[in-house]
DSSP file (Angstrom, degrees, kcal/mol; ACC not computed):
  #  RESIDUE AA STRUCTURE BP1 BP2  ACC     N-H-->O    O-->H-N    N-H-->O    O-->H-N    TCO  KAPPA ALPHA  PHI   PSI    X-CA   Y-CA   Z-CA
    1    1 A M              0   0    0      0, 0.0     2,-0.5     0, 0.0     0, 0.0   0.000 360.0 360.0 360.0 140.8    8.4  -34.2   -8.1
    2    2 A V        -     0   0    0      2,-0.0     2,-0.4     0, 0.0     0, 0.0  -0.885 360.0-166.7-108.2 132.0    5.8  -32.5   -5.9
    3    3 A F        +     0   0    0     -2,-0.5     2,-0.3     2,-0.0     0, 0.0  -0.936  13.6 164.4-115.3 139.3    2.1  -32.8   -6.5
    4    4 A F        -     0   0    0     -2,-0.4     2,-0.5     0, 0.0    -2,-0.0  -0.982  39.8-104.5-148.2 159.2   -0.5  -30.7   -4.8
    5    5 A E        -     0   0    0     -2,-0.3     2,-0.4     2,-0.0    -2,-0.0  -0.747  33.6-133.6 -88.7 126.1   -4.1  -29.9   -5.3
    6    6 A Y        -     0   0    0     -2,-0.5     2,-0.6     1,-0.0    -1,-0.0  -0.642  15.5-162.8 -81.2 130.3   -4.8  -26.5   -6.9
    7    7 A D     >  -     0   0    0     -2,-0.4     4,-2.0     1,-0.2     5,-0.2  -0.873   8.7-177.1-117.8  96.8   -7.5  -24.6   -5.1
    8    8 A A  H  > S+     0   0    0     -2,-0.6     4,-2.3     1,-0.2    -1,-0.2   0.867  83.8  53.8 -62.4 -38.7   -8.7  -21.8   -7.4
    9    9 A E  H  > S+     0   0    0      2,-0.2     4,-2.1     1,-0.2    -1,-0.2   0.906 107.9  49.7 -64.6 -41.5  -11.1  -20.4   -4.8
   10   10 A A  H  > S+     0   0    0      1,-0.2     4,-2.1     2,-0.2    -1,-0.2   0.899 110.4  51.1 -63.6 -40.1   -8.4  -20.1   -2.2
   11   11 A E  H  X S+     0   0    0     -4,-2.0     4,-2.6     1,-0.2    -2,-0.2   0.906 108.4  51.5 -64.2 -41.3   -6.2  -18.3   -4.7
   12   12 A K  H  X S+     0   0    0     -4,-2.3     4,-2.6     1,-0.2    -1,-0.2   0.900 109.0  51.3 -61.2 -41.2   -9.0  -15.9   -5.5
   13   13 A R  H  X S+     0   0    0     -4,-2.1     4,-2.6     2,-0.2    -1,-0.2   0.908 111.2  47.3 -63.8 -41.6   -9.4  -15.1   -1.8
   14   14 A V  H  X S+     0   0    0     -4,-2.1     4,-2.5     2,-0.2    -2,-0.2   0.928 113.2  47.7 -65.9 -45.3   -5.7  -14.4   -1.4
   15   15 A I  H  X S+     0   0    0     -4,-2.6     4,-2.2     2,-0.2    -2,-0.2   0.913 113.2  48.8 -62.2 -42.7   -5.6  -12.2   -4.4
   16   16 A Y  H  X S+     0   0    0     -4,-2.6     4,-2.5    -5,-0.2    -2,-0.2   0.937 111.5  49.0 -62.0 -47.2   -8.7  -10.3   -3.2
   17   17 A K  H  X S+     0   0    0     -4,-2.6     4,-2.5     1,-0.2    -2,-0.2   0.910 111.6  49.4 -60.2 -43.4   -7.2   -9.9    0.3
   18   18 A D  H  X S+     0   0    0     -4,-2.5     4,-2.5     1,-0.2    -1,-0.2   0.897 111.5  49.4 -63.0 -40.7   -4.0   -8.6   -1.1
   19   19 A G  H  X S+     0   0    0     -4,-2.2     4,-2.3     2,-0.2    -2,-0.2   0.894 111.1  48.5 -66.5 -40.1   -5.8   -6.1   -3.4
   20   20 A V  H  X S+     0   0    0     -4,-2.5     4,-2.5     2,-0.2     5,-0.2   0.927 112.2  49.4 -64.6 -44.9   -7.9   -4.8   -0.5
   21   21 A E  H  X S+     0   0    0     -4,-2.5     4,-2.6     1,-0.2    -2,-0.2   0.927 111.7  48.5 -60.6 -45.0   -4.9   -4.4    1.7
   22   22 A E  H  X S+     0   0    0     -4,-2.5     4,-2.3     1,-0.2    -1,-0.2   0.905 111.0  50.6 -64.0 -40.9   -3.0   -2.5   -1.1
   23   23 A G  H  X S+     0   0    0     -4,-2.3     4,-1.8     2,-0.2    -1,-0.2   0.906 111.9  46.9 -62.6 -42.2   -6.0   -0.3   -1.7
   24   24 A R  H  X S+     0   0    0     -4,-2.5     4,-2.3     2,-0.2    -2,-0.2   0.904 110.6  52.9 -65.6 -40.6   -6.3    0.6    2.0
   25   25 A A  H  X S+     0   0    0     -4,-2.6     4,-2.6     1,-0.2     5,-0.2   0.909 107.2  52.4 -61.3 -41.8   -2.5    1.2    2.2
   26   26 A K  H  X S+     0   0    0     -4,-2.3     4,-2.4     1,-0.2    -1,-0.2   0.915 110.8  46.6 -60.9 -43.8   -2.8    3.6   -0.7
   27   27 A E  H  X S+     0   0    0     -4,-1.8     4,-2.4     2,-0.2    -1,-0.2   0.865 111.2  52.1 -68.2 -36.1   -5.5    5.6    1.0
   28   28 A I  H  X S+     0   0    0     -4,-2.3     4,-2.5     2,-0.2    -2,-0.2   0.936 111.4  46.4 -65.2 -45.6   -3.6    5.7    4.3
   29   29 A V  H  X S+     0   0    0     -4,-2.6     4,-2.5     1,-0.2    -2,-0.2   0.923 112.2  51.2 -63.1 -43.2   -0.5    7.0    2.6
   30   30 A R  H  X S+     0   0    0     -4,-2.4     4,-2.6    -5,-0.2    -1,-0.2   0.926 111.4  47.7 -59.4 -45.0   -2.6    9.6    0.7
   31   31 A S  H  X S+     0   0    0     -4,-2.4     4,-1.9     2,-0.2    -1,-0.2   0.905 111.0  50.7 -63.3 -42.1   -4.3   10.7    3.9
   32   32 A C  H  <>S+     0   0    0     -4,-2.5     5,-2.8     1,-0.2    -1,-0.2   0.898 111.9  47.7 -63.4 -39.9   -0.9   11.0    5.7
   33   33 A K  H ><5S+     0   0    0     -4,-2.5     3,-1.6     3,-0.2    -2,-0.2   0.920 109.6  53.2 -65.2 -43.8    0.5   13.1    2.9
   34   34 A D  H 3<5S+     0   0    0     -4,-2.6    -2,-0.2     1,-0.3    -1,-0.2   0.853 113.9  42.5 -60.3 -34.8   -2.6   15.3    2.9
   35   35 A F  T 3<5S-     0   0    0     -4,-1.9    -1,-0.3    -5,-0.2    -2,-0.2   0.250 112.5-120.4 -97.3  12.3   -2.1   15.9    6.6
   36   36 A N  T < 5 +     0   0    0     -3,-1.6    -3,-0.2     1,-0.2     2,-0.2   0.834  49.6 169.9  53.8  39.0    1.7   16.4    6.3
   37   37 A L      < -     0   0    0     -5,-2.8    -1,-0.2    -6,-0.2    -2,-0.0  -0.500  37.6-102.9 -75.3 151.1    2.5   13.5    8.6
   38   38 A S     >  -     0   0    0     -2,-0.2     4,-2.5     1,-0.1     5,-0.2  -0.220  28.3-108.7 -68.7 163.3    6.1   12.4    8.8
   39   39 A K  H  > S+     0   0    0      1,-0.2     4,-2.5     2,-0.2     5,-0.2   0.911 120.8  52.2 -57.9 -43.9    7.3    9.3    7.0
   40   40 A E  H  > S+     0   0    0      1,-0.2     4,-2.3     2,-0.2    -1,-0.2   0.906 110.0  47.4 -62.5 -43.0    7.7    7.6   10.4
   41   41 A D  H  > S+     0   0    0      2,-0.2     4,-2.4     1,-0.2    -1,-0.2   0.899 111.8  50.8 -65.5 -39.9    4.2    8.4   11.5
   42   42 A A  H  X S+     0   0    0     -4,-2.5     4,-2.4     2,-0.2    -2,-0.2   0.919 110.7  48.4 -63.8 -43.2    2.8    7.2    8.2
   43   43 A I  H  X S+     0   0    0     -4,-2.5     4,-2.5     1,-0.2    -1,-0.2   0.904 110.7  51.3 -64.0 -41.0    4.6    3.9    8.4
   44   44 A H  H  X S+     0   0    0     -4,-2.3     4,-2.6     2,-0.2    -1,-0.2   0.910 109.5  50.3 -62.5 -41.7    3.4    3.5   12.0
   45   45 A K  H  X S+     0   0    0     -4,-2.4     4,-3.1     2,-0.2     5,-0.4   0.919 110.1  50.3 -62.4 -43.1   -0.2    4.1   10.8
   46   46 A L  H  X S+     0   0    0     -4,-2.4     4,-2.0     1,-0.2     6,-0.3   0.936 112.2  47.3 -59.8 -46.6    0.2    1.5    8.1
   47   47 A E  H  X>S+     0   0    0     -4,-2.5     4,-1.1     2,-0.2     5,-1.0   0.932 118.5  41.0 -58.8 -46.9    1.5   -1.0   10.5
   48   48 A T  H  <5S+     0   0    0     -4,-2.6    -2,-0.2     2,-0.2    -1,-0.2   0.948 118.5  41.7 -70.4 -51.3   -1.2   -0.4   13.1
   49   49 A L  H  <5S+     0   0    0     -4,-3.1    -1,-0.2     1,-0.2    -3,-0.2   0.820 126.4  32.9 -71.5 -30.7   -4.2    0.0   10.8
   50   50 A L  H  <5S-     0   0    0     -4,-2.0    -1,-0.2    -5,-0.4    -2,-0.2   0.519  98.4-130.6-101.9  -6.5   -3.3   -2.9    8.5
   51   51 A S  T  <5 +     0   0    0     -4,-1.1    -3,-0.2    -5,-0.2    -4,-0.2   0.955  58.1 143.5  53.7  53.9   -1.6   -5.2   11.1
   52   52 A I      < -     0   0    0     -5,-1.0    -1,-0.2    -6,-0.3    -2,-0.1  -0.826  55.0 -92.4-121.0 160.2    1.4   -5.6    8.8
   53   53 A P     >  -     0   0    0      0, 0.0     4,-2.0     0, 0.0     3,-0.3  -0.258  39.7-107.9 -67.6 159.5    5.1   -6.0    9.5
   54   54 A T  H  > S+     0   0    0      1,-0.2     4,-2.7     2,-0.2     5,-0.2   0.891 117.5  54.1 -55.3 -44.9    7.3   -2.9    9.4
   55   55 A Q  H  > S+     0   0    0      1,-0.2     4,-2.5     2,-0.2    -1,-0.2   0.888 107.9  49.9 -62.9 -38.3    9.0   -3.8    6.1
   56   56 A S  H  > S+     0   0    0     -3,-0.3     4,-2.5     2,-0.2    -1,-0.2   0.908 110.8  50.2 -64.4 -40.9    5.6   -4.2    4.4
   57   57 A A  H  X S+     0   0    0     -4,-2.0     4,-2.6     2,-0.2    -2,-0.2   0.912 110.9  48.9 -63.1 -42.9    4.6   -0.8    5.7
   58   58 A I  H  X S+     0   0    0     -4,-2.7     4,-2.8     2,-0.2     5,-0.2   0.920 110.5  51.3 -62.5 -43.7    7.8    0.7    4.4
   59   59 A D  H  X S+     0   0    0     -4,-2.5     4,-2.5     1,-0.2    -2,-0.2   0.929 111.7  46.2 -60.2 -46.4    7.3   -0.9    1.0
   60   60 A Y  H  X S+     0   0    0     -4,-2.5     4,-2.7     2,-0.2     5,-0.3   0.925 112.6  50.9 -61.9 -44.0    3.8    0.4    0.7
   61   61 A Y  H  X S+     0   0    0     -4,-2.6     4,-2.5     1,-0.2     5,-0.3   0.934 112.6  45.5 -60.1 -47.4    4.9    3.9    1.8
   62   62 A E  H  X S+     0   0    0     -4,-2.8     4,-1.9     2,-0.2     5,-0.2   0.925 114.2  49.0 -62.6 -45.3    7.7    4.0   -0.7
   63   63 A K  H  X S+     0   0    0     -4,-2.5     4,-1.6    -5,-0.2    -2,-0.2   0.949 118.4  36.8 -60.8 -51.4    5.6    2.7   -3.5
   64   64 A F  H  X S+     0   0    0     -4,-2.7     4,-2.5     2,-0.2     5,-0.2   0.804 111.5  58.8 -79.3 -27.9    2.7    5.1   -3.0
   65   65 A S  H  X S+     0   0    0     -4,-2.5     4,-2.4    -5,-0.3    -1,-0.2   0.934 108.9  46.3 -62.4 -44.8    4.8    8.1   -2.0
   66   66 A K  H  X S+     0   0    0     -4,-1.9     4,-2.3    -5,-0.3    -2,-0.2   0.903 111.8  51.9 -63.3 -40.9    6.6    7.9   -5.4
   67   67 A E  H  X S+     0   0    0     -4,-1.6     4,-2.0    -5,-0.2    -2,-0.2   0.919 112.0  45.2 -62.5 -44.3    3.2    7.5   -7.2
   68   68 A F  H  X S+     0   0    0     -4,-2.5     4,-2.5     2,-0.2    -1,-0.2   0.870 111.0  53.3 -69.4 -36.2    1.7   10.6   -5.5
   69   69 A E  H  X S+     0   0    0     -4,-2.4     4,-2.4     2,-0.2    -1,-0.2   0.896 108.9  50.0 -64.1 -39.5    4.9   12.6   -6.2
   70   70 A N  H  X S+     0   0    0     -4,-2.3     4,-2.2     2,-0.2    -2,-0.2   0.905 110.7  49.2 -64.5 -41.5    4.6   11.7   -9.8
   71   71 A E  H  X S+     0   0    0     -4,-2.0     4,-2.2     2,-0.2    -2,-0.2   0.916 111.8  49.1 -62.4 -42.8    1.0   12.7   -9.9
   72   72 A F  H  X S+     0   0    0     -4,-2.5     4,-2.2     1,-0.2    -2,-0.2   0.904 110.2  50.8 -64.2 -42.4    1.9   16.0   -8.2
   73   73 A S  H  X S+     0   0    0     -4,-2.4     4,-1.9     1,-0.2    -1,-0.2   0.909 110.5  49.0 -62.4 -42.9    4.7   16.7  -10.7
   74   74 A K  H  X S+     0   0    0     -4,-2.2     4,-1.6     1,-0.2    -1,-0.2   0.905 110.7  50.5 -63.6 -41.3    2.4   16.0  -13.7
   75   75 A A  H  X S+     0   0    0     -4,-2.2     4,-1.5     1,-0.2    -1,-0.2   0.883 108.9  52.0 -64.7 -38.1   -0.2   18.4  -12.2
   76   76 A Q  H  < S+     0   0    0     -4,-2.2    -1,-0.2     1,-0.2    -2,-0.2   0.876 107.3  52.6 -65.5 -38.0    2.4   21.1  -11.7
   77   77 A K  H  < S+     0   0    0     -4,-1.9    -1,-0.2     1,-0.2    -2,-0.2   0.850 106.6  53.5 -66.4 -34.1    3.5   20.8  -15.4
   78   78 A I  H  <        0   0    0     -4,-1.6    -1,-0.2     1,-0.3    -2,-0.2   0.868 360.0 360.0 -69.3 -36.3   -0.1   21.2  -16.6
   79   79 A M     <        0   0    0     -4,-1.5    -1,-0.3    -5,-0.1    -2,-0.2   0.490 360.0 360.0 -73.8 360.0   -0.5   24.5  -14.6
């Protein structure tokens, strides 16, 4: 059995940092879409601006691209 000391403050800091990173990633992807940048350029911007590995950048791009496409589709249906 493994015992460790739980640090609630450390967990809050990690959750906050992850949330901030995700929020920034979302805005970067939105900006890249608005300026019609390629997928590759958007992923490179995510890597550079957030200092994250390529796979994380790809994951963020895929997640938010789908979200924005869904928003666009809903807006088109309303019109």
